C-alpha positions as CSV (number, residue, x, y, z in Angstrom):
1,X,-5.1,35.8,7.2
2,X,-6.9,35.3,10.6
3,X,-6.0,31.8,12.0
4,X,-7.3,30.5,15.3
5,X,-4.6,28.7,17.4
6,X,-4.2,25.0,16.4
7,X,-4.9,22.3,18.7
8,X,-1.7,21.7,20.7
9,X,-1.3,18.1,19.4
10,X,-1.3,19.4,15.7
11,X,1.0,22.2,16.7
12,X,3.5,19.9,18.4
13,X,3.5,17.6,15.4
14,X,4.2,20.6,13.2
15,X,6.9,22.0,15.4
16,X,8.6,18.6,15.4
17,X,8.4,18.2,11.6
18,X,11.7,16.7,11.2
19,X,12.2,15.0,14.5
20,X,11.1,11.5,15.7
21,X,9.3,11.0,19.0
22,X,5.5,10.5,18.3
23,X,4.1,7.0,18.0
24,X,4.7,4.2,15.6
25,X,2.4,3.1,12.7
26,X,1.0,-0.4,13.1
27,X,0.0,-2.5,10.0
28,X,-3.5,-3.2,8.8
29,X,-5.2,-5.9,7.2
30,X,-7.3,-3.9,4.5
31,X,-7.0,-1.0,2.5
32,X,-3.2,-0.8,2.4
33,X,-1.0,-1.3,-0.7
34,X,2.1,0.3,0.7
35,X,4.5,-1.3,3.1
36,X,4.1,-0.6,7.0
37,X,6.3,-1.1,9.9
38,X,4.8,-3.1,12.9
39,X,4.8,-1.7,16.5
40,X,7.9,-2.2,18.4
41,X,7.1,-2.5,22.0
42,X,8.7,-5.6,23.3
43,X,5.0,-7.0,23.8
44,X,5.1,-9.5,26.8
45,X,2.2,-11.3,28.5
46,X,1.3,-9.8,31.8
47,X,2.2,-12.8,33.8
48,X,5.7,-12.2,32.7
49,X,5.9,-8.6,33.8
50,X,7.2,-8.0,37.3
51,X,4.8,-6.4,40.0
52,X,6.0,-3.0,41.1
53,X,8.6,-0.6,40.2
54,X,8.8,3.0,38.6
55,X,9.3,3.8,34.9
56,X,10.6,7.2,34.2
57,X,9.4,8.5,30.9
58,X,10.9,11.4,29.0
59,X,8.3,13.9,27.6
60,X,8.6,17.1,25.5
61,X,7.1,19.4,27.9
62,X,5.6,19.7,31.3
63,X,1.7,20.0,30.7
64,X,0.4,23.7,30.8
65,X,-3.1,22.0,31.5
66,X,-4.6,18.8,32.3
67,X,-7.6,19.5,30.1
68,X,-7.2,18.0,26.6
69,X,-10.0,20.1,25.3
70,X,-7.9,23.4,26.0
71,X,-6.0,25.2,23.3
72,X,-2.6,24.9,25.1
73,X,-3.0,21.1,25.9
74,X,-0.1,19.0,24.3
75,X,1.0,15.5,23.9
76,X,2.0,15.2,27.6
77,X,-1.7,16.2,28.5
78,X,-2.8,13.4,26.2
79,X,-0.6,11.0,27.7
80,X,-1.7,11.7,31.3
81,X,-5.4,11.6,30.4
82,X,-4.9,8.3,28.6
83,X,-3.6,6.8,31.8
84,X,-6.0,8.2,34.2
85,X,-9.3,8.9,32.4
86,X,-12.0,6.7,30.8
87,X,-11.5,6.1,27.0
88,X,-14.8,4.7,25.7
89,X,-13.1,3.5,22.4
90,X,-9.4,2.7,21.9
91,X,-7.4,2.2,18.6
92,X,-6.1,-1.1,17.5
93,X,-2.6,-1.3,15.6
94,X,-4.6,-0.4,12.3
95,X,-6.0,2.6,13.8
96,X,-9.6,1.2,14.1
97,X,-11.8,2.2,17.1
98,X,-12.5,-0.6,19.5
99,X,-15.0,-0.6,22.3
100,X,-13.1,-0.5,25.6
101,X,-14.6,-3.2,27.7
102,X,-13.3,-1.7,31.0
103,X,-15.8,1.1,30.4
104,X,-18.4,-0.1,28.0
105,X,-20.6,-3.3,27.7
106,X,-21.9,-2.0,24.4
107,X,-22.3,1.0,22.3
108,X,-24.3,1.2,19.1
109,X,-26.5,3.3,16.8
110,X,-30.1,2.1,17.7
111,X,-31.8,4.5,15.5
112,X,-31.1,6.5,12.2
113,X,-34.4,8.1,11.4
114,X,-36.0,10.6,12.3
115,X,-32.7,11.2,14.4
116,X,-29.5,9.3,15.0
117,X,-29.5,7.7,18.5
118,X,-26.5,6.2,20.2
119,X,-27.1,4.1,23.3
120,X,-24.1,3.6,25.6
121,X,-24.3,0.7,28.1
122,X,-21.6,1.3,30.8
123,X,-19.7,-1.3,32.7
124,X,-21.3,-1.4,36.3
125,X,-18.1,-1.6,37.9
126,X,-16.7,1.4,36.5
127,X,-16.3,4.3,39.3
128,X,-14.4,7.4,39.7
129,X,-11.7,7.5,42.2
130,X,-14.0,9.3,44.6
131,X,-16.3,6.3,44.5
132,X,-19.1,7.7,42.3
133,X,-20.2,5.6,39.4
134,X,-19.7,6.7,35.8
135,X,-23.1,8.0,34.6
136,X,-25.2,10.3,32.6
137,X,-24.2,13.4,34.6
138,X,-20.6,13.0,33.5
139,X,-21.6,12.7,29.8
140,X,-24.2,15.5,30.0
141,X,-21.7,17.9,31.6
142,X,-19.0,17.1,28.9
143,X,-21.5,17.8,26.1
144,X,-22.8,21.1,27.6
145,X,-19.1,22.2,28.1
146,X,-17.9,21.4,24.6
147,X,-20.9,22.0,22.2
148,X,-20.0,25.6,21.9
149,X,-23.3,27.1,23.0
150,X,-21.9,28.5,26.2
151,X,-19.0,30.8,25.4
152,X,-17.9,30.6,29.1
153,X,-16.3,27.5,28.4
154,X,-12.9,28.2,26.8
155,X,-12.8,25.2,24.6
156,X,-10.4,24.6,21.7
157,X,-12.7,22.4,19.7
158,X,-16.3,21.2,19.7
159,X,-16.4,19.1,16.6
160,X,-19.0,16.4,17.1
161,X,-20.5,17.7,20.3
162,X,-22.1,20.6,18.3
163,X,-24.2,17.9,16.6
164,X,-25.7,16.5,19.7
165,X,-29.2,17.3,20.6
166,X,-29.8,15.6,24.0
167,X,-28.0,13.4,26.4
168,X,-30.6,11.5,28.5
169,X,-30.7,8.5,30.8
170,X,-31.6,5.1,29.5
171,X,-33.3,2.3,31.2
172,X,-31.2,2.3,34.3
173,X,-28.1,4.2,35.9
174,X,-25.8,2.4,33.5
175,X,-27.4,3.4,30.1
176,X,-27.0,6.7,28.3
177,X,-28.9,7.8,25.3
178,X,-27.3,10.4,23.0
179,X,-29.5,11.9,20.3
180,X,-27.9,13.8,17.3
181,X,-29.5,16.9,15.8
182,X,-27.4,16.1,12.8
183,X,-26.0,12.6,11.7
184,X,-22.5,12.0,12.9
185,X,-20.4,9.2,11.3
186,X,-17.4,9.8,13.8
187,X,-19.6,9.4,17.1
188,X,-17.1,6.8,18.4
189,X,-14.7,9.8,18.9
190,X,-16.9,11.5,21.4
191,X,-16.4,11.2,25.3
192,X,-12.9,10.1,25.0
193,X,-11.4,11.1,27.3
194,X,-14.3,11.3,29.6
195,X,-13.8,13.8,32.4
196,X,-16.0,13.7,35.6
197,X,-18.7,16.3,36.1
198,X,-16.6,18.0,38.7
199,X,-14.2,19.1,35.9
200,X,-16.9,20.0,33.2
201,X,-20.0,21.0,35.2
202,X,-19.0,24.6,35.5
203,X,-16.9,27.1,33.5
204,X,-14.5,27.9,36.6
205,X,-13.9,24.1,36.9
206,X,-13.4,23.6,33.2
207,X,-11.2,26.6,32.5
208,X,-9.1,26.9,35.7
209,X,-9.3,23.9,38.0
210,X,-8.6,21.3,35.4
211,X,-5.4,23.1,34.5
212,X,-3.9,22.3,37.7
213,X,-5.6,19.1,39.1
214,X,-8.1,16.4,38.5
215,X,-10.4,15.9,41.6
216,X,-11.5,12.5,40.3
217,X,-10.0,10.0,37.7
218,X,-11.0,6.5,36.5
219,X,-8.2,4.6,35.1
220,X,-5.3,2.2,36.0
221,X,-3.4,5.2,37.2
222,X,-4.3,8.3,39.2
223,X,-2.7,11.7,39.5
224,X,-0.4,12.0,42.5
225,X,1.7,15.1,42.0
226,X,3.1,17.8,39.7
227,X,6.4,19.3,40.4
228,X,6.9,22.5,38.5
229,X,10.5,22.9,39.7
230,X,11.5,19.4,38.4
231,X,9.0,19.5,35.6
232,X,7.5,16.2,36.4
233,X,4.1,14.6,36.8
234,X,3.7,11.4,38.9
235,X,1.0,8.9,38.3
236,X,0.5,6.1,40.7
237,X,-1.6,2.9,40.7
238,X,-5.3,3.5,41.5
239,X,-6.6,1.2,44.2
240,X,-10.2,1.7,42.9
241,X,-9.3,0.6,39.5
242,X,-11.5,-2.5,38.6
243,X,-9.7,-3.8,35.6
244,X,-6.4,-5.5,35.2
245,X,-4.2,-4.3,38.1
246,X,-1.3,-1.8,36.9
247,X,2.0,-3.7,37.0
248,X,4.0,-0.4,38.0
249,X,3.6,1.4,41.3
250,X,4.5,4.8,39.5
251,X,4.7,6.3,36.2
252,X,6.8,9.5,36.3
253,X,6.7,11.8,33.3
254,X,9.7,14.2,33.1
255,X,10.3,17.0,30.6
256,X,13.8,16.4,29.3
257,X,15.4,18.2,26.3
258,X,16.2,15.8,23.5
259,X,19.9,16.5,23.4
260,X,20.1,15.3,27.2
261,X,18.0,12.2,26.8
262,X,20.9,9.8,25.9
263,X,23.1,10.8,28.7
264,X,20.0,10.4,31.0
265,X,19.2,7.0,29.8
266,X,23.0,6.0,30.1
267,X,23.2,7.4,33.6
268,X,20.0,5.4,34.8
269,X,17.8,8.6,35.3
270,X,15.3,7.7,32.5
271,X,13.8,4.5,31.4
272,X,12.0,5.5,28.1
273,X,12.7,8.6,25.8
274,X,11.7,9.4,22.3
275,X,14.8,10.2,20.4
276,X,15.8,11.4,16.8
277,X,18.3,10.4,14.2
278,X,21.0,12.6,15.8
279,X,20.6,10.8,19.1
280,X,20.8,7.4,17.4
281,X,24.0,8.5,15.9
282,X,25.3,9.6,19.3
283,X,24.7,6.1,20.6
284,X,26.3,4.5,17.7
285,X,29.4,6.8,17.9
286,X,29.9,6.5,21.6
287,X,29.8,2.6,21.3
288,X,32.1,2.5,18.4
289,X,34.5,4.7,20.1
290,X,34.1,2.9,23.4
291,X,33.4,6.1,25.3
292,X,33.2,6.0,29.0
293,X,29.4,5.6,28.7
294,X,29.7,2.9,25.9
295,X,28.8,0.1,28.2
296,X,25.6,1.6,29.4
297,X,24.7,2.7,25.9
298,X,25.2,-0.7,24.4
299,X,22.4,-2.0,26.5
300,X,19.9,0.5,25.3
301,X,17.4,-0.8,23.0
302,X,16.2,1.5,20.3
303,X,12.8,0.6,19.1
304,X,11.8,1.9,15.7
305,X,8.9,2.0,13.4
306,X,6.9,4.4,11.2
307,X,5.0,7.3,13.1
308,X,1.3,7.9,12.5
309,X,2.1,11.2,10.9
310,X,3.6,12.4,7.7
311,X,5.9,15.2,6.6
312,X,4.5,17.4,3.8
313,X,5.8,20.1,1.7
314,X,3.2,23.0,2.2
315,X,2.8,25.5,-0.7
316,X,1.4,28.9,0.2
317,X,-1.5,29.4,-2.3
318,X,-2.8,32.5,-0.7
319,X,-0.5,35.0,-2.4
320,X,2.6,35.2,-4.8
321,X,3.5,32.8,-7.6
322,X,1.9,29.8,-5.9
323,X,-1.5,31.5,-5.9
324,X,-1.6,30.1,-9.5
325,X,-2.6,26.4,-9.3
326,X,-0.3,25.6,-12.4
327,X,2.7,26.8,-10.6
328,X,1.7,24.7,-7.5
329,X,1.4,21.7,-9.7
330,X,4.6,22.3,-11.4
331,X,6.4,22.4,-8.1
332,X,4.8,19.1,-7.2
333,X,5.7,17.5,-10.4
334,X,9.2,18.5,-10.2
335,X,9.7,16.7,-6.9
336,X,10.8,13.1,-6.6
337,X,8.8,11.9,-3.6
338,X,10.2,8.3,-3.5
339,X,13.9,9.7,-3.5
340,X,13.1,11.9,-0.5
341,X,11.4,9.1,1.4
342,X,14.1,6.7,0.9
343,X,16.8,9.3,2.0
344,X,15.0,9.6,5.3
345,X,13.8,6.0,5.9
346,X,16.1,3.7,4.3
347,X,19.2,4.5,6.5
348,X,16.8,3.6,9.5
349,X,15.8,0.3,7.7
350,X,12.3,1.3,7.5
351,X,9.7,1.1,4.5
352,X,10.3,4.2,2.4
353,X,7.2,4.3,0.2
354,X,5.9,7.9,0.1
355,X,2.4,8.4,1.4
356,X,-0.6,8.3,-1.3
357,X,-3.1,10.0,0.9
358,X,-3.5,13.2,3.0
359,X,-6.1,11.8,5.2
360,X,-5.1,8.0,6.0
361,X,-1.8,6.2,6.0
362,X,-0.7,2.9,4.8
363,X,-2.3,0.1,7.0
364,X,-5.4,2.2,8.0
365,X,-8.7,0.9,6.8
366,X,-9.8,2.8,3.8
367,X,-6.2,3.9,2.8
368,X,-6.0,4.6,-0.9
369,X,-3.3,6.0,-3.0
370,X,-4.9,9.0,-4.9
371,X,-1.5,10.7,-5.8
372,X,-2.4,9.9,-9.6
373,X,-4.6,12.8,-9.2
374,X,-1.6,15.0,-9.4
375,X,0.9,12.8,-11.0
376,X,4.4,11.7,-10.3
377,X,7.7,13.4,-10.9
378,X,7.9,14.6,-14.4
379,X,10.4,17.8,-15.0
380,X,9.1,18.0,-18.6
381,X,5.4,18.4,-17.5
382,X,6.4,20.9,-14.8
383,X,8.1,23.0,-17.4
384,X,4.9,23.0,-19.6
385,X,2.8,24.2,-16.7
386,X,5.1,26.9,-15.8
387,X,5.3,28.1,-19.6
388,X,1.4,28.0,-19.8
389,X,1.6,30.1,-16.5
390,X,3.7,32.6,-18.4
391,X,7.0,32.0,-16.7
392,X,9.7,32.0,-19.4
393,X,13.5,31.6,-19.6
394,X,15.0,34.9,-20.4
395,X,18.5,33.7,-21.5
396,X,18.8,30.4,-23.3
397,X,21.6,28.2,-22.2
398,X,23.4,25.5,-24.0
399,X,20.9,22.7,-25.1
400,X,17.7,24.5,-24.1
401,X,16.8,25.8,-27.6
402,X,14.6,28.9,-28.2
403,X,12.8,29.7,-24.9
404,X,10.2,31.6,-26.7
405,X,9.4,29.0,-29.3
406,X,9.3,26.3,-26.5
407,X,6.8,28.5,-24.5
408,X,4.7,29.1,-27.6
409,X,4.6,25.3,-28.3
410,X,3.5,24.5,-24.9
411,X,0.8,27.2,-24.4
412,X,-2.2,25.5,-25.8
413,X,-1.4,22.1,-24.3
414,X,-0.9,23.0,-20.7
415,X,-4.0,25.0,-20.1
416,X,-5.3,24.8,-16.5
417,X,-8.2,22.4,-15.9
418,X,-10.9,23.2,-13.7
419,X,-11.5,19.8,-12.5
420,X,-10.8,18.4,-8.9
421,X,-8.8,21.5,-8.0
422,X,-11.6,24.1,-8.9
423,X,-14.8,25.0,-7.4
424,X,-17.2,23.1,-9.7
425,X,-19.5,20.8,-8.6
426,X,-19.4,18.1,-11.5
427,X,-19.1,14.7,-10.3
428,X,-16.1,13.8,-12.5
429,X,-13.5,11.9,-10.1
430,X,-10.4,14.0,-9.1
431,X,-8.4,11.2,-10.6
432,X,-9.8,11.4,-14.0
433,X,-9.9,15.2,-14.2
434,X,-6.5,15.7,-13.0
435,X,-5.1,13.0,-15.2
436,X,-6.4,15.1,-18.1
437,X,-4.2,18.0,-17.3
438,X,-1.3,15.7,-16.5
439,X,-1.3,14.0,-19.8
440,X,-1.6,17.4,-21.6
441,X,1.5,18.6,-19.8
442,X,3.3,15.5,-20.8
443,X,2.5,15.9,-24.3
444,X,3.7,19.4,-24.1
445,X,6.9,18.3,-22.4
446,X,7.4,15.7,-25.2
447,X,7.3,18.5,-27.8
448,X,10.0,20.2,-26.0
449,X,12.2,16.9,-26.4
450,X,15.7,17.2,-25.7
451,X,15.5,21.0,-24.9
452,X,14.4,20.3,-21.3
453,X,16.3,22.6,-18.9
454,X,19.6,21.2,-17.5
455,X,20.4,20.9,-13.7
456,X,21.9,24.4,-13.4
457,X,19.1,26.1,-15.5
458,X,18.5,29.9,-15.5
459,X,15.6,31.0,-13.3
460,X,12.3,31.5,-15.1
461,X,11.0,35.1,-15.2
462,X,7.5,36.7,-15.7
463,X,7.1,40.4,-16.2
464,X,10.7,40.9,-15.4
465,X,10.5,39.1,-12.0
466,X,12.4,36.0,-11.3
467,X,10.5,32.8,-10.1
468,X,11.9,32.7,-6.4
469,X,10.2,31.1,-3.6
470,X,11.0,31.5,0.2
471,X,11.6,28.0,1.8
472,X,11.1,28.4,5.7
473,X,12.6,25.8,8.1
474,X,12.9,25.6,11.8
475,X,16.4,25.9,13.1
476,X,17.0,23.7,16.2
477,X,18.9,20.6,17.1
478,X,17.3,17.5,15.4
479,X,16.3,19.3,12.1
480,X,19.4,18.4,10.2
481,X,17.4,15.8,8.3
482,X,14.7,18.2,7.4
483,X,17.5,20.6,6.1
484,X,18.9,17.7,4.0
485,X,15.4,17.2,2.4
486,X,14.9,20.9,1.8
487,X,18.1,21.1,0.0
488,X,17.1,18.2,-2.2
489,X,13.9,19.8,-2.9
490,X,15.7,23.1,-3.9
491,X,17.8,21.1,-6.4
492,X,14.9,19.4,-8.0
493,X,13.1,22.8,-8.5
494,X,16.2,24.4,-9.8
495,X,16.2,21.8,-12.5
496,X,13.0,23.2,-13.9
497,X,13.8,27.0,-13.4
498,X,12.4,27.6,-9.7
499,X,14.8,29.3,-7.4
500,X,13.9,28.3,-3.7
501,X,15.8,30.1,-1.1
502,X,16.1,28.3,2.3
503,X,15.5,30.5,5.3
504,X,16.0,29.0,8.8
505,X,14.1,30.6,11.6
506,X,14.1,29.9,15.4
507,X,12.1,26.8,16.2
508,X,9.7,28.5,18.5
509,X,8.9,31.1,15.9
510,X,8.6,28.6,12.9
511,X,4.9,27.7,13.2
512,X,3.3,30.5,14.9
513,X,5.1,33.4,13.3
514,X,5.7,31.9,9.8
515,X,3.4,29.1,9.1
516,X,0.3,29.9,10.8
517,X,0.6,33.6,9.9
518,X,1.2,32.8,6.1
519,X,4.8,34.2,6.0
520,X,6.2,31.5,3.8
521,X,6.2,30.2,0.1
522,X,7.3,26.6,1.0
523,X,7.6,24.9,4.4
524,X,8.1,21.5,5.8
525,X,6.1,20.2,8.7
526,X,4.0,17.3,9.7
527,X,0.4,16.5,10.4
528,X,-0.6,13.4,12.5
529,X,-2.9,10.8,10.9
530,X,-6.2,10.3,12.6
531,X,-9.0,7.5,12.9
532,X,-11.6,10.2,12.2
533,X,-10.4,12.1,9.1
534,X,-13.9,13.5,8.2
535,X,-13.7,15.4,11.6
536,X,-10.0,16.0,12.3
537,X,-8.7,16.5,8.8
538,X,-11.6,18.8,7.7
539,X,-10.0,22.0,9.3
540,X,-6.7,21.3,7.6
541,X,-8.0,21.3,4.0
542,X,-11.1,23.6,4.5
543,X,-11.3,26.6,2.1
544,X,-10.5,29.8,3.9
545,X,-13.7,31.7,4.3
546,X,-14.2,35.7,4.7
547,X,-14.9,36.9,8.3
548,X,-17.1,39.7,9.1
549,X,-14.2,42.0,9.7
550,X,-12.9,41.3,6.1
551,X,-10.1,38.8,7.0
552,X,-9.9,35.4,5.9
553,X,-10.7,32.5,8.7
554,X,-8.2,29.8,7.6
555,X,-8.8,27.3,10.6
556,X,-5.8,24.9,10.1
557,X,-5.5,25.2,6.5
558,X,-2.1,27.4,6.3
559,X,-1.7,26.7,2.7
560,X,-4.9,28.8,1.9
561,X,-5.7,26.3,-0.8
562,X,-9.2,24.8,-0.7
563,X,-12.4,24.4,-2.8
564,X,-16.1,24.3,-2.1
565,X,-16.2,20.8,-3.4
566,X,-13.7,19.4,-1.0
567,X,-15.7,21.1,1.9
568,X,-18.8,19.5,0.5
569,X,-17.1,16.0,0.5
570,X,-15.8,16.3,3.9
571,X,-19.5,17.5,5.1
572,X,-21.0,14.4,3.5
573,X,-18.5,12.1,4.8
574,X,-19.0,13.3,8.4
575,X,-22.8,12.8,8.2
576,X,-22.7,9.5,6.2
577,X,-23.5,6.6,8.7
578,X,-22.6,3.8,6.1
579,X,-18.8,3.3,6.7
580,X,-18.1,2.3,3.1
581,X,-19.8,5.2,1.6
582,X,-18.0,7.5,4.1
583,X,-14.6,6.0,3.0
584,X,-15.5,6.6,-0.7
585,X,-16.3,10.3,-0.1
586,X,-13.1,10.8,1.8
587,X,-11.1,9.1,-1.0
588,X,-12.8,11.5,-3.4
589,X,-11.9,14.5,-1.2
590,X,-8.3,13.3,-1.0
591,X,-8.1,13.0,-5.0
592,X,-9.1,16.8,-5.2
593,X,-6.7,17.6,-2.4
594,X,-3.9,16.1,-4.4
595,X,-5.0,17.8,-7.6
596,X,-5.2,21.2,-5.9
597,X,-1.5,20.9,-4.9
598,X,-1.3,22.8,-1.8
599,X,0.2,20.2,0.5
600,X,2.5,17.2,-0.9
601,X,2.9,14.4,1.5
602,X,6.6,13.3,1.3
603,X,7.2,10.6,3.9
604,X,5.8,9.0,6.8
605,X,7.9,10.1,9.8
606,X,10.3,7.7,11.5
607,X,9.9,6.9,15.1
608,X,12.7,6.1,17.4
609,X,12.3,5.2,21.0
610,X,15.2,4.4,23.4
611,X,14.3,2.0,26.2
612,X,16.4,0.8,29.0
613,X,16.9,-3.0,29.6
614,X,13.9,-5.0,30.8
615,X,11.2,-2.4,30.0
616,X,8.4,-4.2,28.2
617,X,5.1,-3.4,26.4
618,X,6.3,0.2,25.8
619,X,8.2,1.9,22.9
620,X,6.6,2.6,19.5
621,X,3.0,2.0,20.0
622,X,1.7,3.0,16.6
623,X,-1.9,3.7,16.2
624,X,-2.6,1.5,19.0
625,X,-3.8,3.0,22.4
626,X,-1.2,2.0,24.9
627,X,-2.3,-0.2,27.8
628,X,-0.6,1.6,30.7
629,X,-1.5,-1.1,33.1
630,X,0.8,-3.6,31.2
631,X,3.8,-1.3,31.0
632,X,6.6,-2.6,33.4
633,X,9.7,-4.6,33.8
634,X,10.3,-8.1,32.5
635,X,10.3,-10.8,35.3
C-alpha cells in the first residue's frame, strides 16, 4: 500500500494512543445522548486575573515548523498559531464554529446559485504586527498556496481551498468575496489560521522561511524567540493587538518528556503540563508516602476531563483473515466496549460510555449513536459469523458439542449481507441492513445454545491454519493502560476461538512502520474528533484507490476498509449547504462505517492536566478554542 504521510496532528494523536494530554471534551446542548465531561480550566473573569507574569507550558516537542499546513507540523505548531495568528472562527465548548469578532464583523453565504459565494467583513481594527491591515491580499495568497494547483508549494493538505474559484475584493478594503467552483459546506474551516501574505505569497517563504519564523503576526501574542538548545518557544504580549489585552507578559512553551513533568512542576520549573495516568499515580504515591516533594505536589491541581479524541481498535482488512468482513464483524461482536471504557475511565471518575460514532463525539451537534449498525457484544453471534466464514474447531472441548454439526447448523443463517458494508448504492440505511445480518447471527448462535465455546476455547482453524492475529502496540512509558486494554481484548477474542498475539514495538516505529505501512492485524490508536467531519474524517475512511503504478493510495485509511457508498456520502455531505441534511448524510456514512467493521471506537480518551497553584483559564479546554489573552494568575 502507498500511504502519504498523515498530518502531524493526526499522527501525534495516533502515537499518543494510550496517553492523556490533548484537550478535553466540552458538553453540548443538542445531539448528545451519552454523558460528557465539562471543560476544567478554573474559568475566571478577566478582572480577577493578575496583570503580568510568565506561564511555562510543557509541550510534547519543539516545533519543526511554524507553518501548520506543512506535513511535519505538530500540536505545538498549532498552539503557537492559535496564540499569534488570526482565527476567523473559533470553536465553543460543543465544538461549534463561532465567528471571532476580533477579526470578523460578519461572514455569510450570500449566494448559492449559480455558485456559492461567501462574503467576509473584516474588523477594521485588525492589523498585522508590521502595521498593515488584514485584507484580500492575505486571503488570496493563502488560497493560491493551498489550492494544490502550484506544486512548488509543499502543502500537507488542500481540502476546501481546492474548491475555491476566485478570491476578490468586496465593496471596500475590509470586505472579501470568495467564490466556490464546487459547493463547500465546511467553508468556516478555511483561512484559520490566516497567515500574512509575506508567509504565503511565494514558495520559498511558504516552504522555508515559515519553518523558522513569522515576519508578521496578528494575535494577543507575537513570536519573540526560539531556542533550539533549550527546546523553547517564547511568545510575548503584542503591543499592536486591538482586542482584550493579554494578561500575561510571556508564554513560554517548553518541550519536556512526560516522565520529567511532575518533578518540573514540583520544582517550580513548569506551570502547566499535560500528564497521563502514570504521572497521576506518581503524584498520589508521593503525597501518600510524604516524600520530600510531597508538599509541593499536594498543591498541584490535576484538571481532568474527556479529550476530543477516541481510541479505536483498528482491524487491517487489506489482507489476511480480516479481509473477510464476516471475520471483522465477529471480532467486533466478541468485544465488550462498555467494559473496556469503564476500565479506563471509571478509575479517573470520568463518564465511561463508549462512543457511538466515528465522526462525532457525545456533546457535539449532530452526534448520533450508530453502533447498532454493527451490534453489541454477542459471542454466540460472533461464533456464527466465524463458522459461516469457514473457521472451525478442530478438537471439540468439554461442553462444545460436535463442532462440525454446529458449523453446519450455522452455515445458512450467518451469510454475509451486502448492505452498508458493501459497495451497493441502494438507499437502505446502514442500521437496517446491518441489523438483518446481526439478527441472523444471533439466531444461529441460539441454535448452538449451551454449546458456545468456553473461555479457554481451542483456536479455530481453516484449511489447517489457526485463526491467529498480530496485535501491535507501542512500547513506551504511559502505554501501560493501553497494554491492559489490549490484554482484555485478547481474552474476549479467545472466548470465541481467535488467538490475538500482542507485539510491542518501539513507540517511534509504531505508527509509521506498522500502522501506516499495513504491518498489523489489530492495533490500538486514536483519532481526534473534528468540527468538520465531512472534510477532516473523509481521508480516514476513504476507500483505497489504485494508483497509476499499481499500488493502493490509502490516504489515512490504514485499515484498508472502505466502500464506494461511504465515499459518496462524504462527498455529498461536503457539498451540502443545508446543515441538517449534511448531518443526516454523515450519520448514514457513519452507520456504514460501523457495519464495515474496520475501526471499532472503544472509549473517549481521558485528559489530565497538572497545573500549579493560581493558574487560571487554562487546563482541559475541550473543543473550545483557548483564549490565550485570558490565561494568567489569579489576583
